[in-house]
C-alpha positions as CSV (number, residue, x, y, z in Angstrom):
1,M,0.3,0.2,-0.1
2,D,1.4,3.7,-1.0
3,K,2.1,5.9,1.8
4,F,-0.4,8.5,2.3
5,I,0.8,12.2,1.3
6,V,-1.1,14.8,2.3
7,S,-2.9,17.0,-0.4
8,A,-0.6,20.2,0.8
9,R,2.2,17.8,0.0
10,K,1.1,16.2,-3.4
11,Y,-0.2,19.0,-5.0
12,R,2.3,21.8,-4.2
13,P,2.9,23.7,-7.0
14,Q,5.7,22.9,-9.7
15,N,6.1,26.0,-11.5
16,F,4.8,29.4,-11.5
17,N,1.7,28.6,-13.6
18,T,0.1,26.2,-11.1
19,V,0.4,28.5,-8.1
20,V,-2.9,29.9,-6.8
21,G,-4.3,33.7,-6.3
22,Q,-1.1,35.4,-6.8
23,S,-0.5,36.0,-10.5
24,H,1.0,39.8,-9.2
25,I,3.7,37.8,-7.9
26,T,4.3,35.2,-10.4
27,T,4.3,37.4,-13.8
28,T,6.4,39.5,-12.0
29,L,9.0,37.3,-11.1
30,K,8.7,35.3,-15.0
31,N,9.4,38.5,-16.4
32,A,12.4,39.5,-14.2
33,I,13.6,35.6,-14.8
34,N,13.3,36.3,-18.9
35,N,15.0,39.8,-19.0
36,N,17.7,38.7,-16.5
37,Q,16.9,41.3,-14.1
38,L,16.9,39.4,-11.1
39,A,17.6,41.1,-7.8
40,H,20.0,39.4,-5.3
41,A,17.6,39.6,-2.2
42,F,14.0,39.2,-1.8
43,L,11.4,39.2,0.9
44,F,8.0,37.6,0.6
45,C,5.5,38.5,3.0
46,G,2.0,37.5,3.8
47,P,-0.3,35.7,5.5
48,R,0.2,31.9,6.6
49,G,0.0,29.2,3.6
50,V,-0.5,31.4,0.7
51,G,2.7,30.2,-1.5
52,K,5.6,32.2,0.0
53,T,8.0,29.1,0.5
54,T,6.5,27.5,-2.8
55,C,7.4,30.7,-5.0
56,A,10.6,30.6,-3.5
57,R,11.2,26.9,-4.2
58,I,9.8,27.4,-7.4
59,L,12.5,30.5,-8.2
60,A,15.2,28.7,-7.3
61,K,14.3,25.3,-9.6
62,T,13.6,27.8,-12.5
63,I,16.7,29.9,-12.6
64,N,18.9,27.0,-12.4
65,C,16.6,25.2,-14.9
66,E,18.8,24.3,-18.0
67,T,16.0,24.2,-20.6
68,K,13.6,26.6,-19.3
69,T,10.5,27.3,-21.6
70,A,9.6,30.1,-23.6
71,D,7.2,31.9,-20.8
72,G,10.1,31.3,-18.1
73,E,9.0,28.0,-16.7
74,A,11.3,25.1,-15.3
75,C,11.5,22.2,-17.4
76,N,10.7,19.8,-14.9
77,T,13.2,17.5,-16.9
78,C,16.5,18.7,-16.8
79,N,19.2,17.0,-14.3
80,S,18.9,20.3,-12.2
81,C,14.8,20.2,-12.4
82,V,15.0,16.6,-11.4
83,S,17.2,16.3,-8.5
84,F,15.4,19.1,-7.1
85,D,12.4,17.7,-7.2
86,A,13.9,14.9,-5.5
87,G,15.3,17.0,-3.0
88,T,19.1,16.3,-4.1
89,S,20.0,19.3,-5.2
90,L,23.1,21.1,-3.6
91,N,21.9,24.7,-5.4
92,I,19.3,25.3,-2.8
93,H,19.5,25.9,0.7
94,E,17.0,26.2,3.3
95,L,17.1,27.5,7.1
96,D,14.1,27.7,9.3
97,A,14.9,30.9,11.3
98,A,12.3,30.1,14.1
99,S,14.6,27.5,15.6
100,N,18.0,28.8,14.3
101,N,18.0,32.4,15.1
102,S,21.1,33.0,16.4
103,V,24.5,34.9,15.5
104,D,26.3,31.5,15.3
105,D,23.8,30.0,12.7
106,I,23.6,33.3,10.6
107,R,27.5,33.3,10.3
108,A,27.4,29.6,9.8
109,L,25.2,30.7,7.0
110,V,27.6,33.2,5.5
111,E,30.3,31.0,5.5
112,Q,28.7,28.8,3.3
113,V,28.3,31.7,1.1
114,R,31.7,31.3,-0.1
115,F,31.5,28.6,-1.8
116,A,30.1,28.8,-5.5
117,P,28.3,26.5,-6.9
118,Q,29.6,23.2,-8.6
119,A,26.5,22.6,-11.2
120,G,23.9,25.3,-12.1
121,E,23.9,29.1,-12.1
122,Y,23.0,30.4,-8.7
123,K,23.0,29.0,-5.3
124,V,19.6,30.1,-3.1
125,Y,19.4,30.4,0.1
126,I,15.8,30.8,2.0
127,V,15.5,32.0,4.8
128,D,11.7,30.9,6.5
129,E,10.3,33.0,9.4
130,V,13.0,35.5,9.3
131,H,11.6,37.7,11.6
132,M,12.0,35.1,14.3
133,L,16.2,36.2,14.0
134,S,17.5,38.0,16.8
135,A,18.8,41.7,16.4
136,A,22.4,40.3,16.7
137,A,21.6,37.7,14.0
138,F,20.4,40.5,11.3
139,N,23.3,42.9,12.1
140,A,25.5,40.1,11.1
141,F,23.5,39.2,8.3
142,L,23.3,43.0,7.0
143,K,27.1,42.8,4.8
144,T,26.6,39.7,3.1
145,L,22.8,40.5,2.3
146,E,23.9,43.9,0.9
147,E,27.1,42.8,-1.2
148,P,26.7,38.9,-2.2
149,P,28.8,37.1,-4.7
150,P,27.3,37.3,-8.1
151,Y,25.8,33.8,-7.6
152,A,24.5,34.0,-4.6
153,I,20.1,34.9,-4.0
154,F,18.6,35.3,-1.1
155,I,14.9,34.8,-0.5
156,L,13.7,35.8,2.8
157,A,10.1,34.6,3.8
158,T,7.8,35.9,6.9
159,T,4.4,36.3,7.9
160,E,4.9,39.6,10.0
161,K,7.1,42.0,8.0
162,H,6.7,44.5,10.8
163,K,9.4,42.7,13.2
164,I,12.0,42.6,10.3
165,L,14.8,45.5,10.9
166,P,14.7,48.8,8.1
167,T,18.4,48.1,7.3
168,I,17.0,44.3,5.9
169,L,14.2,45.9,4.1
170,S,16.1,48.6,2.4
171,R,18.1,45.6,0.8
172,C,15.2,43.3,-0.5
173,Q,13.0,43.4,-3.1
174,I,9.8,43.2,-1.4
175,F,6.5,41.2,-2.4
176,D,3.2,41.2,-0.9
177,F,1.7,38.1,-1.1
178,K,-2.5,38.5,-0.4
179,R,-4.8,35.7,0.7
180,I,-6.5,33.7,-1.3
181,T,-10.1,34.3,-2.4
182,N,-12.7,32.1,-2.0
183,N,-13.5,31.5,-5.5
184,D,-9.9,30.5,-6.2
185,T,-9.7,28.2,-3.4
186,V,-12.8,26.7,-4.7
187,E,-11.7,26.1,-8.0
188,H,-8.5,24.8,-6.7
189,L,-10.3,21.8,-4.3
190,Q,-12.1,20.9,-7.2
191,E,-9.4,20.7,-9.5
192,I,-8.0,18.2,-6.7
193,C,-11.4,16.5,-6.1
194,V,-11.5,15.8,-10.0
195,K,-7.9,14.0,-9.8
196,E,-8.7,12.2,-6.7
197,N,-12.1,11.1,-7.4
198,I,-13.7,12.3,-4.5
199,E,-17.3,13.9,-4.9
200,A,-18.2,16.9,-3.4
201,E,-20.9,19.4,-3.5
202,K,-19.9,22.8,-4.6
203,T,-21.3,24.4,-1.1
204,A,-19.6,22.0,0.9
205,L,-16.2,23.4,-1.0
206,H,-17.4,26.9,-0.3
207,I,-17.6,26.1,3.2
208,I,-14.5,24.9,3.0
209,A,-12.7,27.6,1.4
210,Q,-15.0,30.0,4.4
211,K,-13.4,28.2,6.9
212,S,-10.1,28.4,5.7
213,E,-9.7,32.2,5.7
214,G,-7.4,33.2,2.4
215,C,-5.3,29.9,3.7
216,M,-4.9,27.5,0.7
217,R,-2.6,25.0,2.8
218,D,-5.4,24.9,5.5
219,S,-8.4,24.2,3.1
220,L,-6.5,21.3,1.9
221,S,-6.1,20.4,5.0
222,I,-9.7,20.3,5.8
223,L,-10.0,18.6,2.7
224,D,-8.2,15.9,3.7
225,K,-10.4,15.4,7.1
226,I,-13.6,15.8,5.6
227,V,-12.8,13.0,2.7
228,S,-11.9,10.6,5.5
229,F,-14.8,11.3,7.7
230,T,-17.8,11.6,4.8
231,D,-15.5,8.8,2.7
232,G,-15.2,10.6,-0.2
233,H,-18.7,11.9,-0.6
234,L,-18.8,16.0,0.8
235,T,-22.0,17.0,1.1
236,Y,-23.0,20.8,2.5
237,A,-24.6,19.1,5.3
238,N,-21.7,16.8,6.9
239,T,-19.4,19.6,6.0
240,L,-21.1,21.6,8.6
241,E,-21.4,19.1,11.2
242,H,-17.7,18.5,11.0
243,L,-16.4,21.9,10.8
244,N,-19.1,22.9,13.3
245,I,-20.6,25.6,11.8
246,L,-24.1,26.6,11.7
247,D,-26.3,26.4,8.6
248,E,-27.4,29.8,7.2
249,D,-30.8,28.7,7.1
250,Y,-31.2,28.9,10.8
251,Y,-30.5,32.4,10.6
252,F,-32.9,32.6,7.8
253,K,-35.6,31.0,10.2
254,L,-34.7,33.2,12.9
255,L,-35.1,36.4,10.9
256,E,-38.6,34.9,10.0
257,Y,-39.5,34.5,13.7
258,L,-38.1,38.4,14.4
259,Q,-40.0,39.9,11.7
260,N,-43.5,38.4,12.9
261,Q,-42.6,38.7,16.5
262,Q,-42.7,35.1,17.1
263,L,-40.4,35.5,20.0
264,S,-41.0,32.4,21.5
265,D,-40.2,30.3,18.3
266,A,-36.7,32.5,18.3
267,L,-35.9,31.5,21.6
268,L,-36.7,27.5,21.1
269,L,-34.2,27.9,17.8
270,L,-32.0,29.2,19.9
271,D,-32.1,26.4,22.7
272,N,-31.7,24.1,19.7
273,I,-28.5,26.0,18.4
274,L,-27.0,25.3,21.9
275,Q,-28.0,21.9,22.4
276,K,-26.3,20.8,19.3
277,G,-23.2,22.2,21.4
278,F,-22.6,25.8,19.5
279,E,-21.9,28.7,21.4
280,A,-23.7,31.6,22.3
281,D,-21.2,33.9,21.2
282,S,-20.5,32.1,17.8
283,F,-24.6,32.3,17.1
284,I,-24.0,36.2,17.9
285,E,-21.4,36.6,15.7
286,G,-22.5,34.4,13.1
287,F,-25.9,36.0,13.1
288,T,-24.1,39.4,12.5
289,E,-22.3,38.5,9.6
290,F,-25.5,37.5,8.3
291,T,-27.4,40.6,8.9
292,R,-24.7,42.8,6.9
293,N,-25.2,40.3,4.5
294,L,-29.0,41.2,4.1
295,L,-27.8,45.2,4.2
296,V,-25.2,44.2,1.2
297,S,-27.8,42.3,-0.9
298,K,-30.2,45.6,-0.5
299,D,-28.6,46.7,-3.9
300,P,-28.1,44.1,-6.6
301,K,-24.9,45.4,-7.5
302,A,-23.3,44.5,-4.4
303,I,-24.1,40.9,-4.4
304,S,-20.5,40.4,-5.8
305,L,-19.1,41.5,-2.0
306,L,-20.7,38.6,-0.3
307,E,-18.7,35.6,0.6
308,V,-21.0,32.7,0.6
309,A,-22.2,30.1,-1.9
310,D,-24.0,31.0,-5.4
311,D,-27.1,29.2,-4.1
312,F,-27.5,31.5,-1.1
313,K,-27.2,34.9,-2.9
314,E,-30.6,34.6,-4.3
315,K,-32.2,33.7,-1.2
316,Y,-30.5,36.9,0.5
317,L,-31.7,39.2,-2.4
318,A,-35.3,38.0,-2.0
319,W,-35.3,38.3,2.1
320,A,-33.3,41.9,1.3
321,Q,-36.2,43.1,-0.3
322,K,-38.9,42.2,2.6
323,T,-36.9,43.4,5.1
324,D,-36.7,47.3,6.7
325,T,-33.8,48.9,6.2
326,G,-34.4,50.7,9.8
327,W,-34.5,47.5,10.9
328,I,-31.6,46.1,9.4
329,L,-29.4,49.2,11.1
330,A,-30.9,48.8,14.8
331,T,-30.2,45.3,14.3
332,L,-27.0,45.7,13.7
333,N,-26.0,48.6,16.1
334,L,-27.9,45.8,19.0
335,L,-25.2,43.1,17.6
336,S,-22.5,45.0,17.6
337,E,-23.3,46.3,21.5
338,A,-23.8,42.2,22.1
339,N,-20.1,41.4,20.8
340,M,-18.7,43.9,23.1
341,G,-20.7,43.1,26.0
342,F,-20.9,39.2,25.8
343,K,-17.5,38.8,27.7
344,T,-18.7,40.7,30.7
345,A,-22.1,38.8,31.3
346,R,-22.1,36.2,33.6
347,N,-25.1,34.5,32.3
348,K,-24.3,34.1,28.7
349,K,-27.6,32.3,27.7
350,L,-29.5,35.1,29.7
351,F,-27.8,37.4,27.7
352,T,-28.3,35.8,24.7
353,E,-32.0,35.6,25.0
354,M,-32.4,39.2,26.4
355,L,-30.9,40.0,23.0
356,L,-33.3,38.2,20.9
357,I,-36.5,39.3,22.7
358,K,-35.0,43.1,21.9
359,L,-35.0,42.1,18.3
360,S,-38.5,40.8,18.5
361,Y,-40.1,44.1,19.4
362,L,-37.3,46.4,17.8
363,Q,-39.8,47.1,14.8
364,Q,-42.1,48.9,17.5
365,A,-39.4,50.7,18.8
366,I,-37.7,52.6,16.0
367,E,-38.5,54.0,12.4
368,V,-36.0,55.3,9.8
369,Q,-36.6,58.5,8.1
370,Q,-34.4,60.2,5.1
371,A,-32.3,63.3,6.4
372,D,-30.1,65.3,4.6
373,S,-27.1,63.4,5.8
374,G,-28.5,60.5,4.9
375,L,-31.0,57.9,6.6
376,I,-31.4,58.3,10.5
377,K,-33.1,56.2,13.1
378,K,-36.1,58.1,15.3
379,K,-37.7,56.5,18.2
380,L,-41.8,55.9,18.0
381,T,-44.1,56.9,20.8
382,D,-47.8,56.0,21.1
383,N,-49.2,59.2,21.6
384,A,-46.5,62.1,20.4
385,K,-48.2,65.0,19.3
386,P,-46.3,68.2,18.2
387,V,-46.2,71.1,20.0
388,A,-48.5,74.0,19.2
389,F,-46.7,77.1,18.8
390,R,-48.4,80.5,17.8
391,A,-47.2,82.5,15.6
392,L,-45.9,86.0,17.5
393,P,-46.3,89.5,15.4
394,V,-43.7,91.9,15.2
395,I,-43.7,95.6,16.0
396,R,-41.7,97.3,12.9
397,L,-40.6,101.1,13.0
398,K,-40.9,102.8,9.9
399,N,-38.3,104.6,8.4
400,E,-38.6,107.6,9.3
401,Q,-38.8,106.9,12.7
402,V,-35.6,104.9,12.8
403,A,-34.0,108.5,11.5
404,P,-33.8,109.7,15.0
405,L,-31.4,106.9,16.1
406,K,-29.4,107.9,13.3
407,A,-27.9,110.8,15.0
408,V,-26.4,109.0,18.0
409,K,-22.8,109.7,17.8
410,N,-21.7,106.6,19.8
411,T,-20.9,103.7,17.3
412,A,-22.0,101.0,19.6
413,V,-25.0,102.6,20.5
414,K,-25.8,102.7,16.5
415,E,-25.3,99.1,16.2
416,E,-27.8,98.6,19.3
417,A,-30.4,100.4,17.7
418,S,-30.3,98.9,14.4
419,L,-31.2,95.6,16.7
420,L,-34.3,97.6,17.6
421,V,-36.0,97.2,13.9
422,E,-38.0,94.3,14.8
423,I,-39.2,93.6,18.5
424,P,-41.1,90.9,18.9
425,E,-43.7,90.8,22.1
426,P,-43.9,87.6,23.5
427,V,-46.8,87.8,26.1
428,L,-49.1,90.6,25.4
429,L,-49.6,90.4,21.2
430,A,-52.0,93.1,19.4
431,K,-53.7,91.6,16.1
432,K,-52.1,94.1,14.1
433,E,-48.6,95.7,13.6
434,T,-48.7,98.9,15.2
435,P,-46.2,101.8,14.2
436,V,-44.5,103.0,17.4
437,N,-44.7,106.9,17.9
438,I,-41.3,108.6,17.9
439,S,-41.3,112.4,18.0
440,T,-39.1,113.5,14.8
441,T,-38.7,117.3,15.8
442,A,-35.3,116.9,18.0
443,P,-32.7,114.0,18.3
444,P,-33.0,112.6,21.3
445,A,-29.8,112.7,23.4
446,P,-27.1,109.6,23.2
447,L,-28.2,106.8,25.2
448,G,-25.6,104.6,26.7
449,S,-26.8,101.2,26.6
450,L,-29.4,98.9,24.9
451,K,-31.0,98.5,28.4
452,K,-32.2,102.1,28.4
453,L,-33.2,102.1,24.8
454,R,-35.4,98.9,25.3
455,E,-36.4,101.0,28.3
456,K,-37.4,104.3,26.6
457,I,-39.2,102.0,23.6
458,A,-41.1,100.3,26.7
459,Q,-42.5,103.4,27.8
460,Q,-43.7,104.9,24.5
461,N,-44.9,101.2,23.5
462,N,-48.8,101.9,24.4
463,I,-50.1,99.4,22.4
464,P,-53.8,99.7,21.5
465,G,-56.3,97.3,22.3
466,V,-55.1,95.6,25.3
467,E,-55.3,97.4,28.2
468,S,-53.4,97.3,31.5
469,I,-54.8,96.9,35.3
470,L,-55.0,99.4,38.0
471,L,-52.7,99.0,40.6
472,T,-54.5,98.8,43.9
473,Q,-53.8,98.2,47.3
474,Q,-56.3,95.3,47.2
475,K,-55.2,93.8,44.2
476,L,-51.7,94.0,44.6
477,Q,-52.3,92.2,48.2
478,E,-54.5,89.4,46.2
479,G,-51.6,88.8,43.6
480,W,-49.5,88.5,47.0
481,N,-51.6,85.8,48.2
482,E,-51.7,84.0,45.5
483,Y,-47.9,83.6,45.0
484,I,-47.9,82.4,48.4
485,E,-50.2,79.7,47.3
486,I,-48.1,79.1,44.6
487,L,-44.8,78.7,46.7
488,K,-47.2,76.3,49.0
489,K,-47.9,73.5,46.1
490,N,-44.0,74.2,45.3
491,K,-43.4,72.8,48.8
492,N,-41.2,76.0,50.0
493,H,-42.2,76.2,53.3
494,S,-39.5,78.9,54.3
495,S,-40.4,81.2,51.7
496,V,-44.4,80.7,52.7
497,T,-43.8,82.0,56.1
498,I,-41.3,84.9,55.3
499,F,-43.8,85.7,52.6
500,G,-46.4,85.9,55.0
501,M,-44.7,88.3,57.1
502,A,-43.6,90.7,54.4
503,T,-45.6,94.4,53.5
504,L,-46.5,95.9,50.5
505,N,-46.9,99.5,49.5
506,I,-47.8,101.2,46.3
507,V,-45.4,103.5,45.3
508,D,-47.3,104.7,41.5
509,D,-49.1,103.1,38.9
510,N,-46.2,100.8,37.8
511,S,-44.1,100.4,41.0
512,F,-44.4,99.1,44.5
513,E,-42.4,98.4,47.6
514,I,-42.1,95.2,49.2
515,T,-40.6,95.7,52.9
516,V,-39.2,92.7,55.0
517,E,-38.0,92.5,59.2
518,N,-34.3,91.6,58.3
519,A,-31.9,90.8,55.6
520,M,-31.9,87.0,55.5
521,Q,-36.2,87.2,54.9
522,S,-35.0,89.9,51.8
523,K,-32.5,86.8,50.5
524,F,-35.5,84.9,50.4
525,V,-37.6,87.2,48.7
526,E,-34.9,88.2,45.9
527,V,-34.5,84.7,44.8
528,E,-38.3,84.6,43.8
529,R,-37.7,87.7,41.7
530,A,-37.9,86.1,38.3
531,G,-40.9,84.2,39.7
532,L,-42.6,87.2,41.1
533,I,-42.3,90.0,37.7
534,E,-43.5,87.0,36.0
535,H,-46.5,86.6,37.8
536,F,-47.8,90.3,38.3
537,T,-46.9,91.2,35.1
538,K,-49.3,88.6,33.8
539,K,-51.7,89.6,36.4
540,F,-51.6,93.2,35.9
541,R,-51.0,92.9,32.3
542,N,-48.3,95.5,32.7
543,R,-44.7,95.1,31.6
544,S,-43.6,97.8,33.3
545,L,-44.4,97.2,36.0
546,T,-41.5,96.9,39.0
547,Y,-41.2,96.5,42.9
548,Q,-38.1,97.4,45.1
549,L,-37.4,95.6,47.8
550,L,-36.8,97.5,51.3
551,V,-35.5,95.9,55.0
552,N,-37.6,97.7,57.8
553,K,-35.4,100.8,59.6
554,N,-36.5,100.0,63.0
555,A,-35.4,96.3,62.7
556,V,-32.4,97.0,60.0
557,V,-29.3,94.6,59.7
558,D,-26.5,95.9,57.9
559,E,-26.0,93.5,54.9
560,E,-22.3,94.3,54.6
561,Q,-21.8,92.1,57.9
562,P,-21.1,88.8,58.0
563,V,-24.0,86.6,59.1
564,T,-23.6,84.7,62.3
565,T,-23.7,81.2,61.8
566,L,-26.3,79.4,63.9
567,T,-25.9,76.5,65.8
568,G,-27.4,73.4,65.9
569,K,-29.4,74.1,68.8
570,Q,-30.4,77.8,68.1
571,K,-31.5,76.2,64.3
572,F,-33.9,74.0,66.7
573,L,-35.1,76.6,69.0
574,L,-36.1,78.9,66.2
575,M,-38.2,75.7,64.2
576,A,-39.7,74.7,67.7
577,D,-40.9,78.5,68.1
578,Q,-42.3,78.6,64.8
579,Y,-43.3,75.0,64.7
580,P,-44.4,73.6,68.5
581,N,-44.4,69.9,66.9
582,V,-41.1,69.9,66.4
583,K,-40.5,70.1,70.0
584,L,-43.2,67.4,71.0
585,L,-41.5,65.0,68.0
586,K,-37.9,65.7,70.0
587,E,-39.2,64.4,73.0
588,K,-41.3,61.6,71.9
589,L,-38.0,60.6,70.2
590,R,-35.5,61.5,73.2
591,L,-33.5,63.5,70.7
592,D,-30.1,65.4,71.9
593,I,-29.6,68.7,70.0
594,G,-25.9,69.1,69.7
């Protein structure tokens, strides 16, 4: 019985044309060989299993081939090619830098470079995983790498280019290998299946290509395993079973349940998935990728971006048309947050079930609207109503009425006066726009600030149709008592007591005085200044109404003197004097006042 050779070795490319997915590399190397423009040092970098070492060996064999083909390929029949394929060629030397990374190893390599090839034109030195060399080994290699003998060619291979010293990079011709696409991997696997008489569904090979993530060596290793598992009959189902991958049909079922708000079915499906041995984080990651594919499928032109089997592309397109874009965007947002929060969750299953609950009722929570900046998400409310605003009329000054303001010499006052062309009235509104009567016989004296200008216009602003209420002592006290009731509703009991002790006196039709006993009481009243002004302005329909706060002269306290801080006992005595029940409560609870 013949000895089994794994596919990765058995079907390793023997010339440039059989290298998969690296045409930009192989074409350049063949042209360099044909034009005799070979560099003395190459650096092959890229992901694992994409053909770096393979291309290095093919290059070493081709440049020593005695009868190269017209397109720059090795003949595979001459003595050099035969000895190379048999592994007996003395013109190629391979060094694994992962295990031979010391200065002594590099010095031994440099010593060999001094000897010219006995047969053939070039000696090729391949250093694999070159990034593992120590800094001292790199430095020992620099001189030889910069000025090697004409017959020596160095090929360095690495998966981590960023770890290599810049002095090494500057001495090499760098080739960047790329990941092999899923389509190229599937085609290569199909060719091998035909040669090995293996029955394989294309969808199964596509799953293998996805699992290998662009690494041809991994895909061939996976193929060998599944061939042994299925006895040479690869189907989509048994490939999924062997690789422990969730079938996309699960996600399509879940999408249907979530769209129809079938929460119980969605939870049962999740439980079924977990019972089969799949981890919850794998489920979330898979559903995130599925939702991304669904969003991409919204535009048929972007269907090529899906890395799925062709059989599923039509299904994605159909479901994408039935699924709302807003729901997809919100789902991706929730899944992204879930991927980050899963690691910190203690109960993984409960965390995943909570995610499905949110997704089930997602349609009731958001909608997507088209805005100038693109699609935006907007929360829905059951009884959302727009706030009704009333249009406010504007008082406009005629051109001839603004003329006196132009006589103001101060530049800043001129700018401020120009702001008075339109004055909105937020509280008392006239139904018609009425020009303000300003005498034009003599220019007014310069005014010092915008505040004075506003006060002057307010005095002249007699809007017809709205009459103010005459300020009387009875009405004033009535308005004061109404404000006390407002304080009571707001549970501001301290201010209620002080406001009840204050006395009111009318000064003229537009002003009144508030007298309190001491400076502390005046501060309580001053805190309510904004509320008082608004309250009395509305009550008397007089925007010019003002008040002055006074302290009783017979019990005056100099406000500039610092207020004495009361002790806890003094505060309690004041409270007990005002509220006797406080003293009774102290005695019942047997409290000590410090």
